C-alpha positions as CSV (number, residue, x, y, z in Angstrom):
1,M,83.4,95.4,82.1
2,K,82.7,91.7,82.2
3,N,83.9,89.7,85.2
4,H,86.7,87.5,83.9
5,C,85.9,84.8,86.5
6,A,82.3,84.4,85.5
7,F,82.8,81.0,84.1
8,A,85.0,79.9,87.0
9,P,82.3,77.7,88.7
10,F,82.1,75.3,85.7
11,A,85.8,75.5,85.0
12,L,86.5,74.4,88.6
13,A,83.9,71.6,88.3
14,I,85.5,70.3,85.2
15,A,89.0,70.5,86.7
16,A,87.9,68.8,89.8
17,A,86.4,65.9,87.8
18,N,89.6,65.5,85.9
19,A,92.0,65.8,88.8
20,A,90.1,63.7,91.4
21,P,91.7,60.4,92.4
22,A,90.4,57.5,90.4
23,G,88.8,56.0,93.6
24,A,86.8,59.2,94.3
25,Q,85.5,59.9,90.8
26,E,86.1,58.7,87.3
27,V,88.6,60.7,85.2
28,L,86.9,62.1,82.1
29,T,88.0,60.5,78.9
30,G,87.0,60.4,75.2
31,D,84.2,62.6,74.0
32,T,83.2,63.5,77.5
33,R,86.6,65.0,78.2
34,L,86.7,66.7,74.8
35,A,83.2,68.2,75.3
36,C,84.3,69.7,78.7
37,E,87.5,71.0,77.2
38,A,85.6,72.4,74.2
39,T,83.2,74.2,76.5
40,L,86.1,75.8,78.3
41,C,88.0,76.7,75.1
42,L,84.9,78.2,73.4
43,A,84.2,80.4,76.5
44,T,87.4,82.4,76.3
45,S,89.5,84.2,73.8
46,T,92.6,82.7,75.3
47,R,92.9,79.4,73.5
48,P,96.1,77.5,74.2
49,S,97.4,74.7,72.0
50,E,95.7,72.2,74.4
51,C,92.4,73.4,72.9
52,A,93.2,72.1,69.4
53,P,91.9,68.5,69.8
54,S,88.6,69.5,71.5
55,L,87.9,72.3,69.1
56,S,88.8,70.1,66.1
57,R,86.3,67.5,67.4
58,Y,83.7,70.2,67.9
59,F,84.1,71.9,64.6
60,S,84.2,68.6,62.7
61,I,80.6,68.0,63.5
62,H,78.7,68.8,60.3
63,K,75.3,67.6,59.2
64,R,73.4,68.2,56.0
65,K,71.1,70.9,57.5
66,W,72.5,73.7,59.7
67,S,69.8,73.1,62.3
68,D,71.0,69.5,62.6
69,T,74.6,70.6,62.9
70,V,73.6,73.0,65.8
71,R,71.7,70.2,67.5
72,A,74.6,67.7,67.1
73,R,77.1,70.2,68.4
74,A,74.9,71.0,71.4
75,N,74.5,67.3,72.0
76,F,78.3,66.9,71.9
77,L,78.8,69.8,74.4
78,S,76.1,68.3,76.6
79,L,78.3,65.2,77.2
80,C,80.2,67.3,79.7
81,P,78.7,66.5,83.1
82,V,78.4,70.1,84.2
83,S,76.6,71.2,81.0
84,D,73.1,70.8,82.6
85,Q,73.8,71.5,86.2
86,T,72.4,75.1,86.0
87,P,70.1,77.0,83.7
88,E,73.1,79.2,82.9
89,M,75.2,76.2,81.8
90,R,72.3,75.0,79.6
91,S,72.1,78.4,78.0
92,L,75.8,78.5,77.5
93,V,75.8,75.2,75.6
94,S,73.0,76.5,73.4
95,A,74.7,79.8,72.8
96,M,78.0,78.0,71.9
97,A,76.3,75.6,69.6
98,N,74.5,78.4,67.7
99,G,77.3,81.0,67.7
100,A,80.7,79.5,67.9
101,G,82.3,79.7,64.5
102,R,79.6,82.0,63.1
103,C,80.3,85.2,65.1
104,D,83.7,86.2,64.0
105,A,84.2,89.3,61.8
106,A,84.8,87.3,58.6
107,S,81.6,85.3,59.0
108,L,79.5,88.4,59.9
109,N,80.8,90.2,56.8
110,V,79.5,87.4,54.6
111,T,76.2,86.5,56.4
112,L,75.0,90.1,57.0
113,L,75.1,91.2,53.4
114,V,71.9,93.2,52.6
115,W,70.7,94.4,49.3
116,N,69.8,98.1,49.6
117,S,67.4,98.6,46.7
118,W,66.3,102.1,47.8
119,D,69.8,103.5,47.3
120,A,70.0,106.6,45.1
121,D,72.6,104.8,42.9
122,G,70.0,102.1,42.0
123,G,70.9,99.7,44.8
124,R,74.0,98.2,46.3
125,V,75.0,95.6,48.8
126,L,75.7,96.7,52.3
127,I,76.9,94.9,55.5
128,N,74.3,95.2,58.3
129,N,75.7,96.6,61.5
130,Q,73.3,94.7,63.8
131,M,74.8,91.6,65.2
132,P,72.4,88.6,65.0
133,G,70.8,87.4,68.2
134,Y,72.7,84.1,68.3
135,C,76.0,86.1,68.3
136,V,74.7,88.5,71.0
137,A,73.8,85.4,73.1
138,Y,77.2,83.8,72.6
139,T,79.5,86.8,72.9
140,G,77.6,88.4,75.7
141,H,76.9,85.3,77.8
142,Q,77.8,85.7,81.4
143,Y,80.0,82.6,81.3
144,T,82.1,83.8,78.3
145,D,85.1,86.0,78.1
146,L,85.6,86.4,74.4
147,G,87.6,89.7,74.6
148,D,89.4,90.1,71.3
149,L,87.2,87.6,69.5
150,A,84.0,89.7,69.9
151,P,83.7,91.6,66.6
152,R,82.9,95.3,66.3
153,Y,81.4,97.3,63.5
154,V,83.5,100.0,61.8
155,G,81.6,102.9,60.2
156,T,78.1,102.9,58.9
157,P,76.4,100.5,56.4
158,E,75.6,103.3,53.9
159,R,79.3,104.3,53.8
160,G,80.8,100.8,53.4
161,G,81.1,99.8,57.0
162,Y,82.2,96.3,58.0
163,W,82.9,94.0,60.9
164,V,86.4,93.6,62.4
165,D,87.7,91.6,65.4
166,A,88.0,93.9,68.4
167,R,91.8,93.7,68.5
168,D,91.8,95.3,65.0
169,Y,89.2,97.9,65.7
170,I,91.4,101.0,66.2
171,A,93.5,100.5,63.1
172,A,90.4,99.6,61.0
173,S,88.6,102.7,62.3
174,A,91.5,104.9,61.3
175,R,91.7,103.4,57.8
176,Y,87.9,103.8,57.4
177,N,87.9,107.4,58.6
178,D,90.8,108.2,56.2
179,R,88.8,106.7,53.3
180,I,85.6,108.6,54.2
181,A,87.6,111.9,54.5
182,A,89.1,111.3,51.1
183,E,85.7,110.4,49.6
184,D,84.2,113.5,51.1
185,S,87.0,115.7,49.8
186,R,86.6,114.3,46.3
187,R,82.9,114.8,46.4
188,R,83.3,118.5,47.6
189,R,85.9,119.1,44.8
190,N,83.5,117.6,42.2
191,D,80.6,119.7,43.5
192,E,82.7,122.8,43.2
193,W,83.8,121.9,39.7
194,Y,80.2,121.5,38.5
195,R,79.1,124.9,39.9
């Protein structure tokens, strides 16, 4: 089980920078403040309404090429003063820029479609059950606590498996198992009928 206080060091640094008296330190404002807030909000599955402005700013960053979008988003998150204080924070910014918004179940079900040309039925489209490396880096980072947002795979690719958010996993597994049991039952009845 992941330590829920793993990202506490950078959360405390951001909070201290924002709460310090004006004479001791500058209060964060503008994109610098939004970058720090976005970093905190993207690191946890608990996203209060106060996250809306910073996440809106973060996800509004779009460039023509995806690699340019990732770079621009990383540059935005890097505006937060604590983003480069440790190697772990630098890797967190990179993981967020590459994975945030791309590692939910709906996105994985679209991006991990694979054509299975060696299928006995002449080929079909399957959803790969291996999470991309950028999602593993983001959802598994030591400074994230994504909980219910970390997707899980239901079933097997060959039998119509798919990704769901962790909070939906139990219900989705039950529906999948019911569907598989019904398919297997129909297949057995058809096999007996042809004998």
